[in-house]
N, C-alpha and C positions, 0 to 999 in steps of 0.2 A: 519649366524653362531654365535657362544656364546663366550664371552670372561669370562674366569676364574680368578675373580679378589681376590687374597690372601692377607689378609692385616686385620686392626684393624677396629671392629667397636667400637666407644666410645661415651659418651656423653660428650660434650665439656663446660666447664664454661668460658665464653669468657666476661673478664673486660677489660674496659677501661682507662687507665692512663692519664691524660690532659696534664702531663709535658713530659720531656723528661729523660729516664732513665741514661744519660749520664750526667746529672745535679744532681743527687743525689746518685752515685755513687763514690766514690774517689779512685782512681787507687791505689794510697798509701795505702789505709786502708782496700783492698781486703781480709788480713788475719784476718781480726777481723769483717767481715763484718754485719750489723744488721740495714737492712733498713725496712722501711714501706711505702707503696703507696697507697694513697687515691683514690679509683676508684668509680666514683660514678655512672658510666656506669655499668651493671652486666647481663649478659643473658646467659642463656642455651639450648645448641642445640644440634641436631645429630649431630656427626663426625665420626670421625675416619677415615684412608686412603681409607679403602675397600669400607666404605660406601660412603666418599663423591666421590670417582670414578667412582662409579657405578650411582649416582645420575648424573654425570657429562655426561658418558657415554649412559644412559635410556634419558635423556632429549633431545639428539642428535638424539635420534632413534635407539641406538643400543641394543644388548642384554648382559646385564651384568649379570655374576651368581656370588656373591660375596661368598667366603669362609672365615669365618671367626667363632669367637666365642662370646658370650654372658653369661650373668649372671645372677641371679636370678632377676635381676630388669629390665632383657631386654625384656619384652613384647611390651612396646612401641614402640621399637624400629623394632619389627618383624612384629609389625601392619603399621607403617610408609611403611618399605619396601615393603608389599603386597599392601596397597593403591597408591603405586608408580609404580605398575607392575613390581618389582623388583624380581626376584625369592629368596626365602630363602630356596632352596633344599639343600644349603650346608652352612647354618648357623646352628651351634649348641649350644646348651643351657647347660651350664654348672649350677649344681645347688649347688654348696657348696661357691660361689664367686659372688664378683659383677661385672658387667659389666666395661670395661674399662675407666677410666676419664682422662680427659685433663683440666686442668688448665692453661687458656691461657691468659696471660696480653701484652695489647699492648700499645706502647707510640704513641705520638702525631707524630714521623716519623716513625710509623710502624714497628719500631722494637720491637721482641717479647720476652718474657720469660714464658716457659710452664714449668708446674710439671704434670708427666704423672706416673698416675696408673694405672698399667698393668690390674691387674685383671683374668678375664678368658680370654684373651688374650695369657697368660701363658701355656693355654692348648690346644692353636690352631694347634699343633701338630699332636692333637690327628685325626682330619680330612685329609683324604687322597686323592690324585689325582690319577687318572685312566683314561686310553686312552679312549674316546667318539667320536661318530664320529660327535656332532652336535658343540664340543668344540674344536675349531683350532686354538687359541689365548691364553695367558696369561699375567697376572702379579704377580712378587713379590714385594707387597710393607711393609713398616714398618708393622713387625708383632713380636712374640715369636721368641727368638732366634732360637729353633730348629727347629719352624714351616719354618723359611725361609731358615735352611740348607735344610730338608726333604724336601720342596715343591720344592726346585729347583734340585733336584736329580729326583723328581718323574715326573715332567715337561718334565725334558730329557727323562727319559726311557719312557714316554708315547707320545714321539715324538710331543709333544707339543711346538710350539717355544713361548718365551717368555721375557719379558722386567725386567731387573733387575732395580728395584728402591729402596734403600736399605734407602733413606730418613735418619730420625732421627735414625734410626737403624744401620747405617752404622759403628760407631762409637764402637760396640758390636763386631767385626770381625775382627781379624788381617790381613798382606797383604797379606798371602799364600791363607786363606780364601775368601778374596774380587776376589784374581786372579781366585778362582776355581770357584764362582759366573760368572765371566768375559768369562770365558770358556765355561759354559753351559748355557749362555743368547743368545738368539738373537739380542736383545737391550738393552743399559744402560742408564740409564735417572736419571740426578742427577741435582742440582742447583749448582750453581758458588761454594758456601763454599763446597759442599760436593765432588763436582769435585776435588778441591784442597787437601781433605784431602784424597780421594780415590787414586790420585795421589803419596801422599806422602806416604801412606802405602804400594803402590803396586810397587811403582817405576816407572810406566808406565806414559809416558805423553798421552796427550790425543789423539794425533795421533796413539801411539802405541795400546791404547784401542781402538778405534775405528776399526786398523786394526784384533784384536783379537776377534769381534764380527760380524758376518753377514750382520746384519740390519743397524749398525752403532750406535755412539753416540749421544744423545741430551745434551747440559749444559743449563739448562734455567736460564738468567740472569734478571730476575725480568722487571722492566722499560726501560733496555737495550734489550730486546727482546731474543734472544737466538741463540745458537750455532749448529748449524748439522756439525757434524764428520762424513765422509764415507771414509773408505779404506786411512785412514790418512789426507783427503783434508776438510776442514772448511768453510761452508757455514753459514751465518750470515742472521737469519730471525729476520727484524726488529719487535718491538714490536708494538702493537697498543694501542693508546691512550684512557684510557676510560673515560667517562663521567664525573665521580670523583672518587676519591680514598676515600673508605671507610674503607674497614676491608680486610686484607690480607691473614684473615685464610680461606686453603684450597683452596687457587690460584694455587698451584701445583698439588692439586688433580685434580682441574677442568682441569687443564691443559693434565694430564694423560689422563683423560678419553676422552678428545677430541682426542689425540695421539692413543688410541686405537680404537675409531671411525674410524680414517684416516687407521689402519694398516689394521683393519676389511675391508675396502673398497679396499682394496690393493693399496693405494696411496705412491707416493714416500714419504721418511722421511720428506723432507723439506715442501711438503704441508700438511703433519701431524701436524710440528710445528707450519705453518702458522695456523692453525684452533687452534689449541691451546693456541696460542698468543691473538685469538679474544675472545675464552672462557675465559680465565684468566682475560682480559679486563672489561668481563662483571661480573663475580664474584666478583671483586675488589672493586665493586659499590654499591654491597649489603653486609650487615653484615650477617655474619654467614657463613658457609662454605657449604649450602645445601637450601639455599633462593632465589636463582637468577633462572632467567626465561630465556631461549634461544630460540630465535625466528631462526627457523628452516630456514629461509634465509641466515643466516650467512653461510649456506654451501654453499650456489650458489656464494657467493663472497671469496670463499677462492681458 
């Protein structure tokens, strides 16, 4: 069974700030904000939510099908996906723009400031979803606004159950639009901050959201693990202590790849979440969103 992963492919420029953002930004001066951060560490990685989720799912032995767009500079990314044995069947190259670019700065407390240039991602709605026997599962992760709206409708029309994972794309949508996504989706996955915003915009509590989606709601809490809400009932799944905390970039995507793997196997959502916590702990101990390794023994202990 394959999982269709709708989202971005991007190049990540990751910078390390050795201090704390809070020490450099004066709250009473935000209206005239003008700050500069010295970043001794700088690295360029393959990233984007679709790429990161596909990497995690493939490393676990799943079959990801990323659906995304690349620009004129995307040749290296195509080569990487193929080298990882990840299908590029649904990756479209756009000839008059650059691949999406994320500039991510992380401080010593793992807080992040990100600037994102969407580039080719803005044309992601050109990709279309249709029913196919081997595609039994999908996810909508952050992508172009039109693509997220259209792909949700296409998943529903094709009878493919999907995870709604709005991530940093959530602020693009108002309450009515988010409520419609919830109506179409089988599962919803957000982090704690996104969960707060989702609740404020829709007026739905977490319990109510979990009653509106057949599969349930997951709220990831970082070092505190995650909450799994099913039919109004909450289960807390404890975190897994990482060997070290090096770089949080891509942890949520690694978690979601593990979630998809569990759903592919027909696991209960709580078991999917437990695997997600294990994979997230592996990822945070390595720099970059696609540089960690997964020992398949992790599956036996979940």
